[in-house]
N, CA, C and O of each residue as an XYZ file, in Angstrom:
336
protein
N     -28.639     -1.287      9.444
C     -28.185     -2.010     10.597
C     -26.677     -2.205     10.457
O     -26.188     -2.639      9.414
N     -25.971     -1.886     11.496
C     -24.521     -2.001     11.445
C     -24.037     -3.379     11.863
O     -24.816     -4.310     12.068
N     -22.743     -3.467     11.980
C     -22.111     -4.733     12.342
C     -22.509     -5.160     13.757
O     -22.711     -6.347     14.016
N     -22.620     -4.205     14.657
C     -23.009     -4.532     16.034
C     -24.404     -5.115     16.116
O     -24.638     -6.055     16.876
N     -25.342     -4.568     15.338
C     -26.697     -5.100     15.326
C     -26.749     -6.510     14.790
O     -27.512     -7.339     15.285
N     -25.947     -6.790     13.785
C     -25.895     -8.145     13.224
C     -25.339     -9.136     14.237
O     -25.831    -10.259     14.350
N     -24.322     -8.722     14.965
C     -23.744     -9.608     15.977
C     -24.741     -9.844     17.106
O     -24.811    -10.949     17.645
N     -25.512     -8.822     17.469
C     -26.537     -8.993     18.498
C     -27.610     -9.971     18.028
O     -28.074    -10.801     18.809
N     -28.011     -9.878     16.752
C     -28.988    -10.828     16.218
C     -28.472    -12.263     16.297
O     -29.212    -13.178     16.657
N     -27.206    -12.450     15.959
C     -26.622    -13.791     16.025
C     -26.597    -14.287     17.467
O     -26.911    -15.447     17.732
N     -26.226    -13.415     18.396
C     -26.146    -13.817     19.802
C     -27.527    -14.156     20.368
O     -27.685    -15.164     21.058
N     -28.521    -13.323     20.081
C     -29.874    -13.590     20.578
C     -30.419    -14.879     19.966
O     -31.065    -15.673     20.651
N     -30.154    -15.084     18.674
C     -30.596    -16.320     18.033
C     -29.950    -17.545     18.637
O     -30.604    -18.570     18.824
N     -28.660    -17.444     18.943
C     -27.981    -18.584     19.560
C     -28.515    -18.852     20.967
O     -28.651    -20.006     21.373
N     -28.815    -17.789     21.703
C     -29.372    -17.978     23.044
C     -30.741    -18.646     22.960
O     -31.034    -19.573     23.714
N     -31.577    -18.169     22.036
C     -32.906    -18.771     21.897
C     -32.826    -20.223     21.444
O     -33.639    -21.048     21.862
N     -31.859    -20.541     20.600
C     -31.771    -21.899     20.065
C     -31.128    -22.872     21.048
O     -31.642    -23.971     21.257
N     -30.019    -22.479     21.646
C     -29.228    -23.438     22.413
C     -29.348    -23.313     23.930
O     -29.060    -24.279     24.636
N     -29.759    -22.170     24.454
C     -29.667    -21.962     25.897
C     -31.013    -21.843     26.600
O     -31.047    -21.634     27.813
N     -32.101    -21.968     25.891
C     -33.408    -21.859     26.539
C     -34.185    -23.158     26.397
O     -34.004    -23.917     25.444
N     -35.048    -23.388     27.366
C     -35.939    -24.540     27.275
C     -37.389    -24.106     27.510
O     -38.199    -24.874     28.030
N     -37.699    -22.892     27.130
C     -39.057    -22.381     27.267
C     -39.958    -23.025     26.221
O     -39.530    -23.374     25.121
N     -41.182    -23.164     26.596
C     -42.188    -23.659     25.665
C     -43.292    -22.620     25.562
O     -43.961    -22.315     26.550
N     -43.480    -22.083     24.378
C     -44.562    -21.131     24.139
C     -45.531    -21.773     23.153
O     -45.122    -22.378     22.162
N     -46.794    -21.633     23.438
C     -47.790    -22.241     22.569
C     -47.854    -21.487     21.243
O     -48.096    -20.280     21.229
N     -47.642    -22.183     20.137
C     -47.724    -21.585     18.812
C     -46.426    -20.981     18.317
O     -46.374    -20.511     17.180
N     -45.365    -20.973     19.133
C     -44.082    -20.383     18.724
C     -42.984    -21.401     18.974
O     -42.832    -21.902     20.088
N     -42.232    -21.700     17.946
C     -41.084    -22.588     18.066
C     -39.850    -21.705     18.257
O     -39.341    -21.129     17.295
N     -39.371    -21.601     19.496
C     -38.247    -20.705     19.790
C     -36.952    -21.173     19.137
O     -36.093    -20.351     18.820
N     -36.800    -22.462     18.933
C     -35.603    -22.946     18.232
C     -35.576    -22.430     16.793
O     -34.533    -22.006     16.296
N     -36.721    -22.470     16.140
C     -36.797    -21.970     14.765
C     -36.591    -20.457     14.713
O     -35.927    -19.952     13.808
N     -37.153    -19.739     15.672
C     -36.959    -18.281     15.720
C     -35.478    -17.957     15.925
O     -34.959    -17.022     15.314
N     -34.802    -18.715     16.771
C     -33.373    -18.503     17.001
C     -32.543    -18.768     15.763
O     -31.612    -18.020     15.467
N     -32.869    -19.822     15.041
C     -32.139    -20.144     13.813
C     -32.366    -19.047     12.776
O     -31.430    -18.641     12.087
N     -33.601    -18.569     12.663
C     -33.893    -17.492     11.714
C     -33.112    -16.237     12.072
O     -32.566    -15.581     11.184
N     -33.047    -15.887     13.358
C     -32.285    -14.703     13.772
C     -30.795    -14.861     13.461
O     -30.145    -13.905     13.038
N     -30.256    -16.062     13.668
C     -28.844    -16.281     13.355
C     -28.581    -16.172     11.853
O     -27.558    -15.621     11.446
N     -29.476    -16.682     11.040
C     -29.300    -16.591      9.587
C     -29.378    -15.140      9.129
O     -28.572    -14.704      8.307
N     -30.349    -14.386      9.658
C     -30.463    -12.967      9.293
C     -29.214    -12.206      9.743
O     -28.736    -11.331      9.021
N     -28.684    -12.525     10.921
C     -27.453    -11.880     11.389
C     -26.266    -12.194     10.510
O     -25.450    -11.316     10.230
N     -26.156    -13.452     10.063
C     -25.046    -13.820      9.173
C     -25.166    -13.136      7.816
O     -24.165    -12.701      7.248
N     -26.382    -13.041      7.298
C     -26.580    -12.319      6.032
C     -26.191    -10.853      6.204
O     -25.564    -10.267      5.322
N     -26.557    -10.266      7.330
C     -26.192     -8.873      7.595
C     -24.697     -8.672      7.704
O     -24.166     -7.688      7.190
N     -23.999     -9.599      8.373
C     -22.538     -9.489      8.508
C     -21.871     -9.570      7.143
O     -20.972     -8.783      6.850
N     -22.298    -10.512      6.303
C     -21.670    -10.636      4.987
C     -21.974     -9.422      4.108
O     -21.110     -8.961      3.361
N     -23.199     -8.908      4.198
C     -23.539     -7.706      3.426
C     -22.733     -6.515      3.904
O     -22.195     -5.762      3.092
N     -22.643     -6.337      5.211
C     -21.888     -5.213      5.766
C     -20.413     -5.305      5.394
O     -19.798     -4.296      5.049
N     -19.840     -6.508      5.461
C     -18.409     -6.635      5.149
C     -18.136     -6.410      3.665
O     -17.092     -5.864      3.308
N     -19.058     -6.822      2.796
C     -18.828     -6.577      1.371
C     -18.962     -5.099      1.029
O     -18.230     -4.590      0.180
N     -19.885     -4.412      1.680
C     -20.017     -2.966      1.451
C     -18.815     -2.237      2.011
O     -18.305     -1.316      1.373
N     -18.351     -2.624      3.183
C     -17.191     -1.962      3.789
C     -15.933     -2.205      2.964
O     -15.090     -1.316      2.849
N     -15.794     -3.404      2.385
C     -14.620     -3.696      1.564
C     -14.644     -2.869      0.283
O     -13.601     -2.430     -0.201
N     -15.830     -2.663     -0.257
C     -15.946     -1.888     -1.487
C     -15.642     -0.410     -1.230
O     -15.167      0.288     -2.126
N     -15.911      0.072     -0.014
C     -15.684      1.480      0.299
C     -14.215      1.814      0.468
O     -13.808      2.950      0.228
N     -13.413      0.842      0.876
C     -11.989      1.098      1.109
C     -11.245      1.138     -0.213
O     -11.056      0.106     -0.856
N     -10.824      2.323     -0.617
C     -10.090      2.495     -1.867
C      -8.760      3.147     -1.541
O      -8.718      4.160     -0.842
N      -7.692      2.585     -2.034
C      -6.367      3.138     -1.800
C      -6.102      4.205     -2.855
O      -6.122      3.931     -4.055
N      -5.854      5.425     -2.387
C      -5.578      6.540     -3.281
C      -4.109      6.916     -3.130
O      -3.672      7.246     -2.028
N      -3.351      6.875     -4.201
C      -1.935      7.248     -4.083
C      -1.809      8.746     -3.807
O      -2.656      9.530     -4.234
N      -0.762      9.143     -3.100
C      -0.595     10.568     -2.803
C      -0.362     11.370     -4.078
O       0.346     10.925     -4.981
N      -0.961     12.552     -4.141
C      -0.827     13.377     -5.339
C       0.294     14.394     -5.212
O       0.760     14.920     -6.222
N       0.736     14.682     -4.000
C       1.810     15.652     -3.830
C       3.157     14.944     -3.921
O       3.316     13.857     -3.365
N       4.119     15.533     -4.603
C       5.441     14.896     -4.690
C       6.164     14.996     -3.349
O       5.841     15.841     -2.514
N       7.119     14.140     -3.168
C       7.909     14.179     -1.951
C       8.800     15.411     -1.903
O       8.954     16.114     -2.902
N       9.380     15.666     -0.752
C      10.248     16.821     -0.568
C      11.594     16.536     -1.227
O      12.241     15.531     -0.932
N      12.000     17.419     -2.107
C      13.284     17.293     -2.774
C      14.188     18.393     -2.228
O      13.895     19.579     -2.377
N      15.287     17.991     -1.595
C      16.188     18.968     -0.997
C      17.231     19.383     -2.022
O      17.736     18.569     -2.795
N      17.535     20.662     -2.003
C      18.533     21.214     -2.912
C      19.909     21.004     -2.290
O      20.172     21.530     -1.209
N      20.789     20.254     -2.940
C      22.107     19.999     -2.344
C      22.967     21.252     -2.248
O      23.889     21.288     -1.432
N      22.701     22.277     -3.046
C      23.496     23.505     -2.993
C      23.275     24.254     -1.687
O      24.170     24.964     -1.230
N      22.123     24.115     -1.087
C      21.835     24.807      0.170
C      22.634     24.193      1.306
O      23.073     24.922      2.196
N      22.838     22.908      1.310
C      23.525     22.254      2.410
C      25.044     22.291      2.276
O      25.745     22.004      3.246
N      25.559     22.625      1.133
C      27.003     22.641      0.944
C      27.573     24.052      0.904
O      28.755     24.229      0.609
N      26.761     25.050      1.193
C      27.300     26.415      1.236
C      28.127     26.603      2.493
O      27.770     26.097      3.557
N      29.210     27.315      2.378
C      30.074     27.619      3.519
C      30.243     29.130      3.601
O      31.355     29.643      3.480
N      29.130     29.844      3.809
C      29.225     31.300      3.886
C      29.276     31.783      5.326
O      29.232     32.990      5.562
N      29.369     30.867      6.308
C      29.447     31.285      7.685
C      28.119     31.298      8.393
O      28.079     31.283      9.624
N      27.020     31.327      7.647
C      25.708     31.386      8.273
C      24.918     30.075      8.154
O      23.996     29.831      8.933
N      25.270     29.260      7.211
C      24.474     28.044      6.987
C      24.809     26.938      7.986
O      24.029     25.998      8.135
N      25.963     27.028      8.682
C      26.289     25.984      9.654
C      25.826     26.325     11.059
O      26.040     25.531     11.976
N      25.199     27.477     11.259
C      24.624     27.814     12.548
C      25.510     28.602     13.485
O      25.061     28.969     14.570
N      26.772     28.884     13.109
C      27.664     29.606     14.005
C      27.654     31.100     13.755
O      27.973     31.868     14.662
N      27.309     31.528     12.593
C      27.232     32.955     12.286
C      28.555     33.628     12.044
O      28.614     34.853     11.939
N      29.602     32.873     11.956
C      30.911     33.468     11.696
C      31.411     33.091     10.341
O      32.503     33.503      9.950
């Protein structure tokens, strides 16, 4: 179950707990809503800890570009773009 499913569980649980006044025989909807919210919160914390563990910073292995200063200081007539 992803992060979206956990958020949906929390939302449905909150709706059942705080926004409904239905009475079903043998079912306490307030308790069902609280249980759904707790399961959603457990899912969010589990998902965030797994996602945090997956993010690893890897330093670049290729060296940066090193320019040769001798190439830029040549004055043979062709390196400055005029061809003369």
